[in-house]
C-alpha positions as CSV (number, residue, x, y, z in Angstrom):
1,X,146.2,149.7,31.6
2,X,147.6,146.2,31.2
3,X,151.3,146.0,30.7
4,X,152.9,143.5,28.4
5,X,156.3,141.9,28.9
6,X,158.4,139.8,26.6
7,X,157.7,136.1,26.6
8,X,159.5,134.1,29.3
9,X,160.7,131.9,26.4
10,X,163.2,134.6,25.7
11,X,164.8,134.6,29.2
12,X,167.8,132.6,28.1
13,X,167.9,133.8,24.5
14,X,170.6,136.3,23.4
15,X,171.8,137.5,20.0
16,X,174.5,140.0,21.0
17,X,175.6,140.4,17.4
18,X,172.7,142.8,17.1
19,X,172.3,143.4,20.9
20,X,172.8,146.2,23.4
21,X,176.2,147.2,22.0
22,X,174.8,147.4,18.5
23,X,172.0,149.6,19.9
24,X,174.5,152.0,21.3
25,X,176.4,152.1,18.0
26,X,173.2,153.0,16.2
27,X,172.5,155.7,18.8
28,X,176.0,157.1,18.2
29,X,175.5,157.0,14.4
30,X,172.2,158.8,14.7
31,X,174.1,161.5,16.6
32,X,176.5,161.9,13.7
33,X,179.3,159.8,15.1
34,X,181.2,157.6,12.6
35,X,181.4,154.0,13.8
36,X,183.5,151.3,12.2
37,X,181.5,148.1,12.4
38,X,183.4,144.9,12.8
39,X,180.5,142.9,14.2
40,X,178.4,141.4,11.4
41,X,179.4,139.1,8.6
42,X,177.7,141.2,5.9
43,X,180.0,141.4,2.8
44,X,178.1,144.0,0.7
45,X,178.7,147.1,2.8
46,X,182.4,146.5,2.5
47,X,182.6,146.3,-1.3
48,X,182.1,142.6,-1.8
49,X,179.6,142.5,-4.6
50,X,177.6,139.6,-6.0
51,X,178.8,138.2,-9.4
52,X,177.3,140.0,-12.3
53,X,175.7,136.9,-13.7
54,X,173.9,136.3,-10.5
55,X,172.4,139.8,-10.5
56,X,171.4,139.4,-14.2
57,X,169.9,136.0,-13.5
58,X,167.6,137.3,-10.8
59,X,166.5,140.3,-12.9
60,X,165.7,138.1,-15.8
61,X,163.6,135.8,-13.6
62,X,161.7,138.4,-11.6
63,X,158.5,138.2,-13.8
64,X,158.5,134.4,-13.5
65,X,158.9,134.4,-9.7
66,X,156.1,136.6,-8.7
67,X,154.0,133.7,-7.3
68,X,154.6,131.1,-4.6
69,X,156.8,128.2,-5.4
70,X,156.5,124.7,-4.0
71,X,156.9,124.9,-0.2
72,X,160.3,123.3,-0.5
73,X,161.5,125.4,-3.3
74,X,161.8,125.6,-7.1
75,X,162.7,122.4,-8.8
76,X,165.7,124.1,-10.6
77,X,167.1,125.3,-7.3
78,X,166.7,122.0,-5.5
79,X,168.2,120.1,-8.5
80,X,171.3,122.3,-8.4
81,X,171.6,121.8,-4.6
82,X,171.2,118.0,-5.1
83,X,174.0,118.1,-7.7
84,X,176.2,120.1,-5.2
85,X,175.6,117.5,-2.6
86,X,176.8,114.9,-5.1
87,X,180.0,116.9,-5.6
88,X,180.5,117.0,-1.8
89,X,179.9,113.2,-1.6
90,X,176.8,113.7,0.6
91,X,174.8,110.5,0.4
92,X,171.1,109.8,-0.1
93,X,169.8,113.3,-1.0
94,X,166.9,113.5,-3.4
95,X,164.9,116.4,-4.7
96,X,162.3,115.9,-1.9
97,X,165.0,115.9,0.8
98,X,165.9,119.6,0.1
99,X,164.2,122.6,1.6
100,X,165.1,126.1,0.5
101,X,164.8,128.8,3.2
102,X,165.0,132.6,3.8
103,X,168.6,132.1,4.7
104,X,170.0,129.3,6.8
105,X,168.7,131.1,9.9
106,X,165.0,130.3,9.2
107,X,165.9,126.6,8.6
108,X,167.9,126.3,11.8
109,X,164.8,127.5,13.7
110,X,162.5,125.1,11.7
111,X,164.8,122.1,12.3
112,X,164.6,122.7,16.1
113,X,160.9,123.4,16.2
114,X,160.1,120.2,14.3
115,X,162.1,118.0,16.7
116,X,162.2,119.2,20.3
117,X,159.9,118.7,23.2
118,X,160.3,120.3,26.5
119,X,163.3,118.9,28.3
120,X,165.0,117.6,25.1
121,X,168.7,118.4,24.8
122,X,170.9,119.3,21.9
123,X,174.7,119.4,22.1
124,X,175.8,122.8,20.8
125,X,179.5,124.0,20.5
126,X,180.9,126.7,22.8
127,X,181.6,129.1,21.3
128,X,178.7,128.9,18.9
129,X,176.8,130.9,16.4
130,X,174.2,132.1,18.9
131,X,171.1,131.4,16.8
132,X,171.6,127.7,17.5
133,X,171.3,128.1,21.2
134,X,168.4,130.5,20.8
135,X,166.6,128.2,18.4
136,X,167.0,125.2,20.8
137,X,165.7,127.3,23.7
138,X,162.7,128.8,21.8
139,X,161.7,125.3,20.7
140,X,161.5,124.2,24.4
141,X,164.8,122.3,24.4
142,X,168.0,122.8,26.4
143,X,171.3,123.7,24.6
144,X,174.1,121.8,26.4
145,X,177.4,123.4,25.3
146,X,180.4,121.2,24.6
147,X,183.9,122.8,24.6
148,X,185.8,123.7,21.5
149,X,189.4,123.8,22.6
150,X,191.4,126.9,21.8
151,X,194.6,125.1,22.6
152,X,193.8,122.6,19.8
153,X,192.9,125.0,17.0
154,X,189.4,125.3,18.4
155,X,188.5,121.7,17.6
156,X,185.6,120.0,19.4
157,X,186.5,118.2,22.6
158,X,185.1,114.7,22.1
159,X,185.6,113.7,25.8
160,X,183.7,116.8,26.9
161,X,180.9,115.9,24.5
162,X,180.8,112.4,26.0
163,X,180.6,113.8,29.5
164,X,177.4,115.8,28.6
165,X,175.4,113.1,27.0
166,X,172.1,112.2,28.8
167,X,169.0,110.1,27.9
168,X,167.4,113.4,26.8
169,X,170.1,114.2,24.2
170,X,168.6,114.2,20.7
171,X,171.4,115.6,18.5
172,X,174.6,117.4,18.1
173,X,175.4,120.7,16.2
174,X,178.6,120.9,14.3
175,X,179.6,124.3,12.8
176,X,182.3,123.8,10.3
177,X,183.9,126.0,9.1
178,X,183.3,127.6,12.4
179,X,181.7,130.9,13.3
180,X,183.1,132.7,15.4
181,X,186.5,131.1,15.4
182,X,187.3,130.5,11.7
183,X,188.4,127.0,12.5
184,X,188.2,124.2,9.9
185,X,187.9,120.7,11.2
186,X,190.0,117.9,9.7
187,X,188.5,114.6,8.6
188,X,189.8,112.8,11.7
189,X,187.9,115.1,14.0
190,X,184.7,114.8,12.0
191,X,185.0,111.0,12.0
192,X,185.2,111.0,15.8
193,X,182.0,113.1,15.9
194,X,180.3,110.7,13.5
195,X,181.3,107.8,15.6
196,X,180.0,109.6,18.7
197,X,176.6,110.2,17.0
198,X,176.5,106.6,15.8
199,X,177.3,105.3,19.3
200,X,174.5,107.3,21.0
201,X,172.0,107.3,18.1
202,X,172.0,111.1,17.7
203,X,171.0,113.3,14.8
204,X,173.8,115.4,13.3
205,X,173.1,119.1,12.4
206,X,175.9,120.3,10.1
207,X,176.1,124.0,9.7
208,X,178.4,124.4,6.6
209,X,177.6,127.7,5.1
210,X,181.2,128.7,5.0
211,X,182.4,125.6,3.1
212,X,183.3,127.6,0.0
213,X,185.4,130.1,2.0
214,X,188.4,128.0,2.9
215,X,192.0,129.2,2.7
216,X,195.6,127.9,2.6
217,X,194.9,125.1,0.1
218,X,192.8,123.2,2.6
219,X,189.6,121.3,1.7
220,X,186.3,121.2,3.5
221,X,184.9,117.8,4.2
222,X,181.1,117.6,4.5
223,X,180.1,115.9,7.7
224,X,177.3,113.9,6.0
225,X,179.8,112.4,3.6
226,X,181.3,110.5,6.5
227,X,177.9,109.3,7.9
228,X,175.8,107.4,5.3
229,X,174.2,105.4,8.1
230,X,173.5,108.5,10.4
231,X,170.6,110.9,9.8
232,X,172.2,114.3,9.2
233,X,170.7,117.6,8.3
234,X,173.2,119.7,6.3
235,X,172.8,123.5,6.1
236,X,174.2,125.8,3.4
237,X,173.5,128.8,1.4
238,X,174.7,131.7,-0.8
239,X,174.8,134.6,1.6
240,X,178.5,134.5,2.2
241,X,180.1,132.8,-0.8
242,X,178.2,134.8,-3.3
243,X,177.9,138.0,-1.3
244,X,174.0,138.1,-1.4
245,X,173.2,138.1,2.4
246,X,170.3,140.4,1.8
247,X,168.7,138.1,-0.8
248,X,168.1,135.5,2.0
249,X,168.6,132.2,0.2
250,X,169.8,129.1,2.1
251,X,168.9,125.4,2.2
252,X,168.9,122.3,4.3
253,X,169.3,118.8,3.0
254,X,168.2,115.6,4.8
255,X,171.0,113.1,4.3
256,X,171.9,109.6,5.2
257,X,169.6,107.1,6.9
258,X,166.0,108.2,7.2
259,X,163.8,105.2,8.0
260,X,163.8,106.0,11.8
261,X,162.9,109.8,11.4
262,X,159.7,109.6,9.4
263,X,157.8,111.4,12.1
264,X,160.4,114.2,12.3
265,X,160.3,114.6,8.5
266,X,156.5,114.9,8.7
267,X,157.0,117.8,11.1
268,X,159.5,119.5,8.9
269,X,157.1,119.2,5.9
270,X,154.3,120.7,8.0
271,X,156.5,123.7,9.1
272,X,157.7,124.2,5.6
273,X,154.2,124.3,4.2
274,X,153.0,126.7,7.0
275,X,155.4,129.4,5.8
276,X,154.2,128.8,2.2
277,X,157.7,129.0,0.6
278,X,160.9,130.9,0.8
279,X,161.9,134.0,-1.3
280,X,161.3,132.8,-4.9
281,X,163.4,135.4,-6.8
282,X,166.4,134.4,-4.6
283,X,165.7,130.7,-5.4
284,X,166.0,131.5,-9.1
285,X,169.8,132.3,-8.7
286,X,170.8,129.0,-7.1
287,X,171.4,127.1,-10.3
288,X,173.6,129.8,-11.8
289,X,175.4,130.4,-8.5
290,X,176.4,126.8,-7.9
291,X,176.9,125.8,-11.5
292,X,179.2,128.6,-12.7
293,X,182.6,130.0,-11.9
294,X,183.1,130.4,-8.2
295,X,184.4,133.9,-7.9
296,X,184.9,133.6,-4.2
297,X,187.9,131.4,-4.9
298,X,190.1,134.3,-6.1
299,X,189.3,136.2,-2.8
300,X,190.8,133.4,-0.8
301,X,194.2,133.1,-2.6
302,X,197.3,135.1,-1.8
303,X,196.6,138.6,-3.2
304,X,192.9,138.2,-2.7
305,X,191.0,140.5,-0.4
306,X,189.9,138.0,2.2
307,X,193.2,136.2,2.3
308,X,195.2,139.5,2.7
309,X,192.9,140.9,5.3
310,X,193.1,137.7,7.2
311,X,196.9,137.9,7.2
312,X,196.9,141.5,8.3
313,X,194.4,141.1,11.1
314,X,196.1,138.0,12.5
315,X,199.5,139.6,12.6
316,X,198.2,142.9,13.9
317,X,196.5,141.1,16.8
318,X,199.6,139.1,17.6
319,X,201.5,142.3,17.9
320,X,199.3,143.6,20.7
321,X,200.6,142.8,24.2
322,X,198.1,140.7,26.2
323,X,196.3,139.4,23.1
324,X,196.6,135.9,21.7
325,X,194.8,134.4,18.8
326,X,194.4,131.2,16.7
327,X,194.8,131.9,13.0
328,X,191.5,131.2,11.2
329,X,191.5,128.8,8.3
330,X,188.2,129.7,6.8
331,X,185.3,132.3,6.8
332,X,186.1,135.9,7.7
333,X,186.0,135.9,11.5
334,X,188.8,135.9,14.0
335,X,188.3,135.3,17.8
336,X,191.1,136.8,19.9
337,X,191.7,136.2,23.6
338,X,192.5,138.9,26.2
339,X,194.9,138.2,29.0
340,X,192.9,138.3,32.2
341,X,195.8,139.1,34.4
342,X,196.6,142.1,32.3
343,X,193.1,143.5,31.6
344,X,191.1,142.2,34.6
345,X,188.0,141.9,32.4
346,X,184.9,140.7,34.4
347,X,182.2,142.0,32.0
348,X,183.0,141.7,28.3
349,X,179.9,143.6,27.3
350,X,181.2,146.5,29.2
351,X,184.6,146.0,27.4
352,X,182.8,146.2,24.1
353,X,180.8,149.3,25.1
354,X,183.9,151.0,26.4
355,X,185.8,150.3,23.2
356,X,182.8,151.6,21.2
357,X,182.4,154.8,23.1
358,X,186.1,155.6,23.3
359,X,187.4,154.4,19.9
360,X,184.2,154.2,17.8
361,X,184.9,150.5,17.0
362,X,182.1,148.0,17.2
363,X,182.9,144.3,18.0
364,X,181.0,141.5,19.5
365,X,181.9,140.2,22.9
366,X,182.7,136.5,23.4
367,X,179.9,135.7,25.9
368,X,177.5,136.6,23.0
369,X,178.7,133.3,21.5
370,X,178.0,131.4,24.6
371,X,181.6,131.4,25.9
372,X,181.8,131.0,29.7
373,X,184.7,133.3,30.3
374,X,184.6,137.0,29.4
375,X,188.0,137.1,27.7
376,X,187.2,136.8,24.0
377,X,185.7,139.0,21.3
378,X,185.0,138.5,17.6
379,X,186.2,140.7,14.8
380,X,184.8,140.5,11.3
381,X,187.7,141.3,9.0
382,X,185.6,142.2,5.9
383,X,186.7,146.0,5.9
384,X,189.5,146.8,3.5
385,X,193.1,147.0,4.7
386,X,193.0,150.8,5.2
387,X,189.9,150.4,7.4
388,X,191.4,147.5,9.3
389,X,194.6,149.4,9.9
390,X,192.6,152.2,11.4
391,X,190.6,149.9,13.5
392,X,193.6,147.9,14.8
393,X,195.5,151.2,15.6
394,X,192.6,152.3,17.8
395,X,192.2,148.8,19.4
396,X,196.0,148.6,20.1
397,X,195.9,152.1,21.7
398,X,192.8,151.2,23.8
399,X,194.4,148.0,25.1
400,X,197.6,149.8,26.0
401,X,195.8,151.3,29.0
402,X,192.5,149.5,29.5
403,X,191.6,147.4,32.4
404,X,188.4,146.8,34.5
């Protein structure tokens, strides 16, 4: 019999958020072992529910959303997204510049497939959300990772970016607010990135799905708002801010100058049409979600769940000998660092597996986010305080004796 292997296109693709460590956790759960999962940013299982009006809106619209929509999405959804862009001061976005998707993930893949030829390069942050690197690779391109500097609140290192530019570079990915670090980039850093893109005639890819999950009175600045003369694709969605990750509703907007990217846009239109349309019932809630009261705001203030859980996890990590961490300013992720002299970690996947098997805690290792050194891991701090205290007690005990 012929044997079939996975495509060689997958050789340099990883998605460790749902990788081998997750597989082991699922095996343990199937054996009746209770595992506390701190690995996926999925609000619903931790009691973060969608606003009632969003649920009602979808139920009222189910009969009217049985059929396909326009390949780019319902007019009502795209109009609401266009108005949101106006509120964010994102320039030159019309109805036809907006594409709805089955979450942002689908649109990230589409944006890379429509652009890249073999050998093309995209600058991607390290650490990154690994779908970006995977999508570049699967489209035939090369993800070239620029450093986000932990010593500078995880801000992008512009000089490192510059050192990695080549004639093959097509664009730069900016994840702000950042996953996995929780960093929020100030306007000054974003302006430097825009200047960099302008200097080298690059496309900007702005992943901003956490822009409504910002704490401490800070404000998110949309990258495209600083770049009216630079072609920018802005990505956003409702999965996190409205706690509807399972509904799969995201969007991308073509912003700024477009006269030099007509061929690329033709490619995006073709890819959009090939998948017919995105989830139509989920599109029906966009207008209500963006136009009404933003219930996530109360979660981000002192006393709110996300704020208080951020405070707890940060302080608990700081209290563990050998652990250092930058306090996140947005999202619900934290990305602590392990002292290599103390723990001697050479393989962070082994570290994650050892923690899972010994303490029944599931985290994601740092190399899964394309970090070069095996000394970081990501915690999702969505579980309630009681669960987080349990988790941190186990992690602190584990790190009191662990080394490789």
